[in-house]
N, C-alpha and C positions, 0 to 999 in steps of 0.2 A: 446767756452763752455768745449770742451773736455780739451784743456790746461789748465782749471780753476778749474777742477773739485775738486782739493784739498784746492782751497783757496776760493770757492763760500760758504756765509754762509749757515748754514744746513737749515734755514728756506726758504732760496731761491732755493734749490734745487727741492722741490715741484713744483715750479713754473716754472723750467727748463723743467720738464717733462711735463707738462701742455702746454707749448710753443712749445716745439719739437712734442707734439701731433695735437695740432694746425697747425703746418706747413704741418702736415703728411696729415691731413685732407682736406686741400684747393683743389679746382678742377682747377685752374688755370695753372698749370705747373706739371705733373705727375713727373718729376725730382725733383722738390722740395721736392714731398713727399717721393721719396725715398731716398733723402740725410738726410731726418728727421728719417726714420727710421733707417738708418745708424748710426744717433746719438743717436738713442735710444738703439742701441745694445752697442755701446759702453760705455753708460751709465749702461746698465745691466752686463757688463763686471767690469767695474769698483765697483758696488754695491757688486756682486758676490763676489770678490778678499776680499771685505772687510768683509766678513763672514769667513774669513780664522782666524786659530787660531795663535797668534804671535803677535809682534809687527808690525813688518815690513811688508808690500806687496809690490809686484810689479804690477805696473799698465800698461798696454798694450794701448797706445792711438793712436786710429785710425783715419784718418784723410779721412772720404769716400767720395767721389764723387758719382753723380749719375750713371757715367759711370763704376768705379769701382765695385760698387756693382751689376750692370747689369753684368759684365765680371763674377762675382762670379756664377751668376745664371747660367749662360751659360755653365759654367765647371761644374756645378751639384757636390758640395761638398756634397755626399751622406754618408761619412763615417768620423769618427772623428780617421782616423788612424794618421794624420800628429799632431805632437806636438801644444802646442798653439805657439811657437816662430816661426815655420815654417809657421801657417797661418797668423800671423802677419807681417811675412816678406813679405807675399804676398799682404795684404790689405792695408797695411800702415807703418808708422815708428814707432818704438818703443822706447817710454821715460819710464825711470824707475824711481821708487825706491823714494817713499815718505812715512813717517811716515802714520800709521793707524789712523783716525780721531775719536775723542772718542764722538765728539759731533753728529754722524751721525747715524740714525737707519737705518741700511744699510739692514734688512730683509724687512722692512716695504716698504723702496722705491724700491727694487729691484720686489717687488711683483706689486707694481704701474705700473713701467715701464713696466712689462710682461702684465698686464692689458690693458695698453695703445697699445701695440705691437697687443695683442688679437683682439683688435677693429678693428685694419685693415686688418685680415683675413676675414671678409666679405663684405670688399670694391667691390662697382662694378667695378672698376678698375682692368682687371686682374694683371697688372704689380704689383701695390700696394698691392695687397690681396697675391698675391705668395710670394713677398718678404717677408712681415710681416708674414706668415706662417713659411717659412725657416727659419727665424730669430729667433722667437719663439722657434720653436724645437731645432734649432741649441745650442740657449743658455741654454736652461733645460736641453739639453744633456750633455755639456760640465760643466756646473757647479752644475750638480743634485746632485753630491756626497757629497758637501759643505752644501746641504739645510737639514734643520732638518726635521723629519716625519710630522710635522705640515704644515712644508711647501711646502712639495711634495704632500700631501692631498690636500693642495690649489690649486696647480697647477695643479693635475689631474682632481679633480672634478669642479673647477671653470673656468679652463682655455681651457684644453685639450679636454675633453668631450663634455662641450658645443662648443666649435668649431668644432669638427668633427660633431656633430649632425647637426649643421646650415648650413656648407658647405655640407653634404650629403642632407639637405632638398631643398637648392637653386638649386644644380645640377640637382636632380631629378624633379625640377619643372621649370627649364631653357626653355627658347626657343629653337626651332630647326629650326625656319628660317633664312634663308643665308641674311647677311646683308655687306654692302660695307664698306670699310673704309673712315676715313672723307675726306671731300671735299678739294681737295689742291689749286683749281684754276679754270679757264675754259680755254677752247682752242676751237676756232672756235663756241664761244657761247654755248659750253656744258661743264658741270661740269667734271673734272676732279679728279677720288678718287683716294686713295691709295690702293695699290693691298694688298691684303689679302689672306695669303695661305690657300687653301682649307682645310687644317686641324684645322683652326681658325677661319673660317667664320661662326660661330654661336656661341650664348650665350651657347648653352651647351656644345662645344666643348672646349670652353675656361674655364667652370667650371671642364669640365675632367681634363684638365692641372692642376686646383687646386686641385682636387682630388688626382693627382699623389704626388703633394708636400705635401699633408696631409698624405698620405701612406710613403712617404721618411721619413718624420717626425717620423712616428709612429716607424718605424724600427730602425732610428738612437736613439730615446727613449728607446724605449725596449732593443737593444743591448747593450747600456750602463750603464743603470740602473735598469734593472730587479731585481738584486739581492736587490737592495735598496728600489725597489718600494713595494717589498712582505712585508715590513712592515708596508703598508700604510692600514690603515683599508679598509675593503672592497673591498681591491685590488683585490681579487679572482673575485667579481662581476664585477670589471672594464675590468679586463682579458677576462671575457665571451663577454662582449660588444662590445671589440676590435676586436676580432676574427670572432664575428658575423658581424661587419660592414667590416673585410677583406672579409670573405665568400661571403658577398652580393656583394661586388665590385668584385669578381672573375667570380663569375655569370654572374652578369647583367650588368657590366661596359664596355665601349668601349675597343679595343685592347689594348690600352696603359695603361689604368686604371686597366685591368685585371691582364696584365705584372707586373704593379708595386706593385700591391697585393700580385701576387705571390712570387716577389721577396722578399717582405717584410716577409711574412710569413715563409719563408726558412731561410731566415737570422737569424729571431728572435730564431725559433725553433733550428736550427742547430748549433748555436753559444754557446746555454746554456745548450741544450742536451747532445751535445758531452762533455761538461765539468762537465756534474753530477750536474749542479746547477739548475736543473728544476724537480720539484718532479714529480711524476705521473698523478697528478690530473690536475695540469698544461699541460704536456706533452698529455693526454688525449683530453682535449680540441682543441688543435692546430693540434692532428691527423683526430680529427673528421671534421675540417675544409679542411683539404685535401680531406677525404671521401666525404664530400657533394659536392667539387667543381669538383671532378674526375666522381663520379656518376653523377651529374646533366651534366656536358658537354657530356655523353654519351646519353643522351636524343635527340631524332631525331629531336626535336625541339629548342636545344640550341643553341645559337649565340655564344659560345666561340671559339674561332680563333683555328685551328690546333696548331699553334706557342705556345699559352697557353696550349694546353693541352700536349703538349710534353715537355714544360716545368716543368708543375705540375709531370711529370712521373719521369723525370730526379732529380727532387727536392726531389722528396719521396723516390728514390732510393739512392741518395746521404744522405739522412736522416739515411736510415737504416745503410749505411755504417759507416757512423759518429756516431750514437749514437744506435747501435744494442744491445747494454745492455738495452734499454728500451724497446725493441720489448719482450714482452712475448708471450706465444705460442697464447693465443686469438687474440692479435694486430698483430701477424706475418702472420695469417692466414686472417686478414682483409687486411693486404697488399697485400697478393696475390691476393684478391678478387677484389681488384683495378686493379690490372693489368689485371687480366680476363675479367673484364668489357670493360676497354679501349680497348684492341685487338680485343674484339668482336663486338664493335660499334668505328669504325674507321671514320665514317663521321657524320656530323652532318648538320643544316641547315645552317651554316656560311662557309661551305667547301664541300659540296656535291660533287663538280665536281672537286676537287684537286686530283692531282695524281693518275688518273684515267687508266694511261697507266703502270703504276708501283704498287708496293707494297705500299698501303695507308700511308701516313707519321708517322700515330700516330702507326700503326703496326712497321713501321721502327723503331719508337723510344722505343717499347716494346722490340724490339730483341736486342738494344742497352744496357737497363737496366736488361734486365733478369738476365745475367752472374753476376752482382753485388748484385742479391738478393739471393744466394745460403746460407744456413748456416754457418757463421763466425767463430762460436766457438764450443768445443767440447760440452759445456752446451744445444747447440741449435742442437745437431746431430739428434734428432727426425723430426726436421724439412724436412729433406732430402725427405721423401716420399710426405710430403705435396709439396715440389718445385717441385718434378718431375712429380707428377701428375698434376700439373697446365699446363705443358709443353705437356705432355700425352694429354690432354683435348682440346687442340688446333688441335689435329691432326683428323679434320672432325667427329667431335662429333655425332654421326648418330642419335641417339635418340632424341636429340633437334634440329638438324639442318636438313632440306630437302634440299640435295642438285638438284639443277636446273641446266639443260645445258643452256648455254648463247643462244641468237639467232645469234650468228656470229659475233656481234661488241662486243662482252666484250673482254677482256684482260686478260694476265695474262696464264701461264703455254703455253708458247712459240705461244702464240695467240689462243690456241685453247680452254683452259677452264677456266672459271671463276667460282668460287662458291659463289653464295649469298643466303642467307637464310632469312627468314621471321619468326619470332616467336615472341609470347606473352609470357610476362614472368607471370607464374601463381603461384599463392600461395604466391609469393613475395620470392622464394627460390631461388636464382641464384646458389645455391650449387646443383643444379640438373641436371644443365645442362652437367654433366658428364654420361657417359656411366650408364644405369643401372643396369650392373653387378659390377661396380666399387662401392661395399660397403664401403671402407674406406673414398674414397674422401666425399661422399655423410654423412659419419660419422663427419669428422674433419670439413665440413663445417657447419655443423648441430650445433656443439660446439662453432660457431662464433654468437650465438643467443644473442647476449648481446647489449649493447648501439651501437656500432659502427656499428655491422650488421643491427640493427634496423634501423639506418641513412641510410645506402645503401639501405634498402628494401623500405623504405618510398619513398626516392626520385625515386624509380624505379616504384613504385606503386602509384606515383602522376597521377592525369587526364592527365597532360600533357605528361605522357611517356605509354601510351597505348599500345604501340609496340616498341621494338627496332629493328633495322635492324644488323645483326650480318652478316658479309661479311669476310668469312676466305680467304684471296689470296693464290693462291697454292705457290707462291714463298716465302710467310711467312712461309707456314709450312714447306717448304724446308729448311729455316733458321732454324726453331723451332726443326727440326730431327737434325740437326748439333750441335747446343747447347745441345740438350737433351743427344746425345750419349756422347758428351763430358761430361758432369757434374755427366750421369748415370756412367760412371768409376770412378768418385771422390767419390760415394756415399759407406758406409761401408757395407759390404757383406749381413750383415743381415736384413739391410734396403733395400738394392736391390732387394732380394728375395721377400720382402713385396709387392713392387711397381712394380715389373717384369711383372704380367698380366696386369696393367694398362699401361704399356711402350708397350708392344706386342699390345696389343689391338690397340691402336693407330695407329703405326704403320701399322698394318693390315688393317685398315681402309683405310690408305693412299695407302696400296697396290692394295686395291679392286680398283682404279680408272683406274687399265689398260684395263679393259673390255671396259667401252664407250671412254678413252681417251689414246689410245697405244703410241700416239705421245707425251706425256707430260712426264716431267721429275720426276714428284712427285712420281710415284709408283716405278721407278728404284731407287731413292734416299732410299724411305723407304725399299725396298726389301734388299737392299744391309744391311742397317743399321741392320735390323730384323735380318739377318742372321749372321751378327758380335757378337750380343749382344747375341742371343741363344749359339753360339758357344762358346762364351766366359763363358759365366755361366756354360756351361754344361761340358767344358773343367776343368774348374778351381774348381768347387766342384759339387757333386752330389746333383741336387736342391730334389729330393725327399728322398736320405738317410739323409739328413740335416733336413728336415721336420718330418721324421719320427723318428729323436731322439727328436726333440722339442715336437711335440703331434702327436700322430700317424695318425690324419685324417686332421692336417691341416698345412699350411704353417705359418712361423712366423707372430705373430702380426693377427693371425686368418684368413689369407687369405686361403682358400680351396684350397687342391690340385684338388678337381673336377673341381673346376672354372679356374685353370692353364690349365689343360687339355683340358678342353672344349673351352678357348679361343684359343688354338694352334688350334684344330681341325677345328673350323670356320675360322680361318686365312687359313690353309691349302686346306680347301676346296672352299673359295671364290676365291683364287689368283691360285691357280694350275687348277681346273676345272671351277671356275666359278658358281655362283648361279644355273645358268641353266644347267650347263654341258657343255656348249660349247666352243670350242678352239677359242685361240685369233687370228683373221684373220687380217693381215696387207698386205696392197697392196705395193706389191714388187717393181712396178714400181716408187711410190711416197716416198720410204723408200731406203737409202742405205743399203748396202749388209753389211758394218761394225754396223752397229745398230742392223739389224737383226740378226746378228751373236754373238755381245755383249748382246743382249735382250735373245736369246736362251740358253748364255752361263750363265745368271745371273739364268734364269728359272732351269736350269741344277743344279746350285748352291743350289737353294733351296731344289729341291727335293734331292739331294745327304744328305744335311745337316738330312732331314726329316728320310731318311732311314739310315742312318750310324750315326748318333748321336740320335734322337729324339727317336727313335723307339726301341734304346737301352739301353734307359735309362727310360723306361716307364712300371716299373715292379709294381709301386703302381697305375698306372691310371686306369681309370674304364674300364672294358671291351668293355661298349658300345661307348666309346669314341675310343678306340684305334680300334673297327670296324670301327667305321665311318673314321677313317682315311685311314685304308686300301681299304676303300671303295672309297675313294677320289682317291687314287691311281689308282684302277680297272677302274675307269670311265674315267680318262684320257689314262688309256691303252686301251679303247675300242674306241678312236677315229675313227680309220682306219675300223674296224669290223662294226662299227654300222651304218655308211654311206653307202647310196645306192652307186653302181658300178658308175655310173655317176659323183656322188659329190665325190667320192674318187679320181678319174682322176685329179679333179681341187684343192685337198686339197693341201697347199703349203708344200714343201719339210718340214721346219723346223717343222710344226705341226705334221707331220710323224713321222720325227726323235724322237721328243719328246715322242709322244705315244710310239714307240718301247722301249724308255728309261723306262718308266713307266712299260712296260711289263717285261723287264727284270730286274727292282725293285721288283718286285712280286716274280719272283723265288728268288731273294737273300734275302728277307727276310722270306721266306718260308721255307729255311735251318735251321735246330734246332738240338740240341742235346738234351737227355732225362735224361742228369747227373744232371740239377738242373731244377726241374718244377716250381719253383718261379721266376726264371730269365726272364728277359725281350725278348731274342731272342725266349725262349720257348714258352712263350706266344702269342708273336707275330706272329709265327710260326704255331701255332694251330689255330689260327682265320684266319691266311691268306689262309693256305691251300685248306679251302673248296672254298674259293672265287676263288684263281687261277684255281682250277679245274673245278669249272663252267664256268670260262671266256675262257679255252681250249675247253671245250667241245661246246660252243656257236660258237667258232671260225672255230670248224673243221666242224660242221654242215653247217653253212654258207658259208663254202668254197664248201663244196660238192654240197649244193643247189644251187649256182652260176655256178657252172660247169655244171650243169643238165640242167638249164633254158638256157644258152648261147650257148649250143652247142660247135663248133669247135671255137668259138672267144676266143681269150686268154684273160684272166684275167687280172687287171692291174698288173704291178710288185709290188706295196705296199702290196696287198693282198699275193701274193706268199712269198715276204720277211718277213711278218707277220706269215706265218705259217711255214716258214723253222726256223725261230727264236725259235717259240715254240717246234718244234719236237726237235732241238737242247737241248734246256734247260731242255726237260723232260727227256732226254738221261741220263742227269748230274746229275737230281734233286735225292737227296736221304734223307730219313728220318730215325729216329733210329728205329731200327727194334722191340725194346723192348716196345716200347711205341710211336707207329706211330699212326698220327693223324687220325681220323674218319672223314671219306669224306662222302657224303650224294651221293644217287643214289645207284641201283642194282649192284651187283658185279657178274661176271660168275661163272657157276658152278665150284665149285674146289678151287674158291678162299679162301675159310674159312680154307684151308691147308697154306695158304700163310703167314709168318712172314717176308721177307725180306724187304729190304730198299726201295722199290720202289712199295709199295702196292697201291700208288694212281694212277698207271695207271691201275687198275682192274675197276675203275670207267669210266675211259674214252676208255675201249675197244670197246664199240659200236660203235661210234663215230670215233674209228680210223678204224675199218672195212669197213666204209662208203668211205675212201679215198683210198682203194686200187685199185680201177679204175681208180684215178685220171691220167690225161694226163702229169703231170708235172712232168719228170724224176727225178729231185732233190727229191721230195716230197715223191716220191716211195722209194727212198733209205734210207732218214731217218724215211721213216714208216715201213721198213723192220727191222732196227735196234732196234725200238720200241718194235716191235712184237717178236723179239729173247729176248731181257729183259722181256718180259710179260711172255715168255715161261721159261725162266729161274727162275723166281718169283715161279711159279708153279711147279717147280720141272720136267717139260717135256723136257728142255735141261742140257747139263752141264753146269757149271758154267763159263761164258764168260770170255774171259782173259781180264785184267785190260783196256787194249788200246780200 
């Protein structure tokens, strides 16, 4: 029949189609049915070529066997990237060139062939229906550009959509009962059945394979004919229906069906959005399919496998990279929200036990795609704040996550720490999962209250999503910190100022894990990054000076100075002193000396940054915040003096050294000059001096009390070193004579006459006198120097030499 299509009478062509359809419908031999479908494909090519303009046409006549057709199915020609000649060369012989017949109604006959092929798409034999579906979509995709609008409309509404609906219905109602292959014979009186692979041993699994063919066909059809199909009446309605079908198969289909649906969605959208041939309303429908699939997979009851979730994240990141111009502000925020949901819900019902020893696979994929989501153009420069806040929000967001210590069987952070949090999503607002002080993040997510966010919220608020388990793995947070540091440096300076409090707040929350998990690496990575970012910004430009030029009381974009400084004060309070003021105690026997030394050095670097950089740039900070920071340093300096003598002897050496460093820091920041009363050193010095004097007074009196109570028993060397340090520093400490700070406490008689640079010694006179009878010779020598300085201040002695 193939060789005689040009010579068969026109009235007999209908009969040929009917005969080929009859051969395809017979049940005796499946190979005959497959060969008949091959003949119908050849006829469709012949009639489609007859639609071409011009008198001469080229006819590719294929001689199909059932084996050749099955070979084509095995190789899965999913895309039509090869030209017709290449495909023909693989499938059969090519015979060429006859004149176009004027007595043939090519349009009617082509649609008749399509009708017959479409009828086989629901055949009960998997091989037949899969071949028919693949053939139908292949032929329409290859020849669709030759079809008129009315023919495309017929194919769409009378062939494609009815086929999709029927296959979807049959797949959903098919049996799940396992069955054996057909009987091949008997052996030993027992029947022998054909072996059937476990992936095809139920009717439902075989219909799932058919769904994959349908999805591949949709992908092929829309990839090549999307532009032409837009002229079809009511195609927008059909577009919505197609993506509802794709979304449904992603959420409820088996693994192979879900992956095929994801691939179909990605190829269709990326192909046309990247070329600018997809209008925003079509793109919106496709993007909402991504939203529904990703948020649905975050449901704890979802059965979407982790591989499908990974592909969704990779595909949506690739879509942003290829078609970023389609992402306006609202849609970009929705994109970030999808990544946020995926990272916080890495497990669901299908893969709850996967990757328990390492970072969850979904979170690994989030780390993989995050660098690709950065703003890609100058017109999207305002997105930097949202992008950086997303990563900062992953860092132990305390107000929505309750950090629980594991039972010893959990993993992560060197086998010591696993953070798991259970939270219910209230009020349908995922945007509130950031720190409550992070007003810009709440604000920018509140702007996403349009269709996309409504989709996300409705999915999360569904009855099947009563609670979502948010698991933030420590190793995931360490990787986030690395990505955050890299991309923070790429952001424009004004926007870095805007997002700096959020970034520092996230790092500070990770730094706070040191108290409960000192062996972990998360706090070390966070502290190093915190120090580096703060130093870079304070060195490159003065945050407060820039802010005062923009707005007197605000940082750029409405972030208040008070919030910035409060954030810093809270971070230093938790990291240096701990919320309860206790020192970090590490078992020296189980920790290497190098580790202890490295941790001590890191803690010292944080302290130096605070004293040498932060407190020298805080002239616009609220006084109560400066006071809080100084009190934090004072609390750290009091570790040795506040402990009972028995406990002081047990204090690790690195703890006492840090306490002495903090005490030394108090003296350093107390020195100020009166040249500029509005300068940061002056303000800090005025605030620090009373705190320092009170600390010295307490240590003096405690030392005298301990000596009296213990008689001839020597005091711990740590207490003696602490006292000698204070006496030496008090002898060196001077303040401006004209504007000396006021210290609390009674002053000795005659001190009103003193206007020297060491007037702070007057308040300490009483406690210094109590130390005169101390048994420590070195203390008495230093005390004599101080008393002579005090006499000089009162004018009782000649001015002492500079030495």
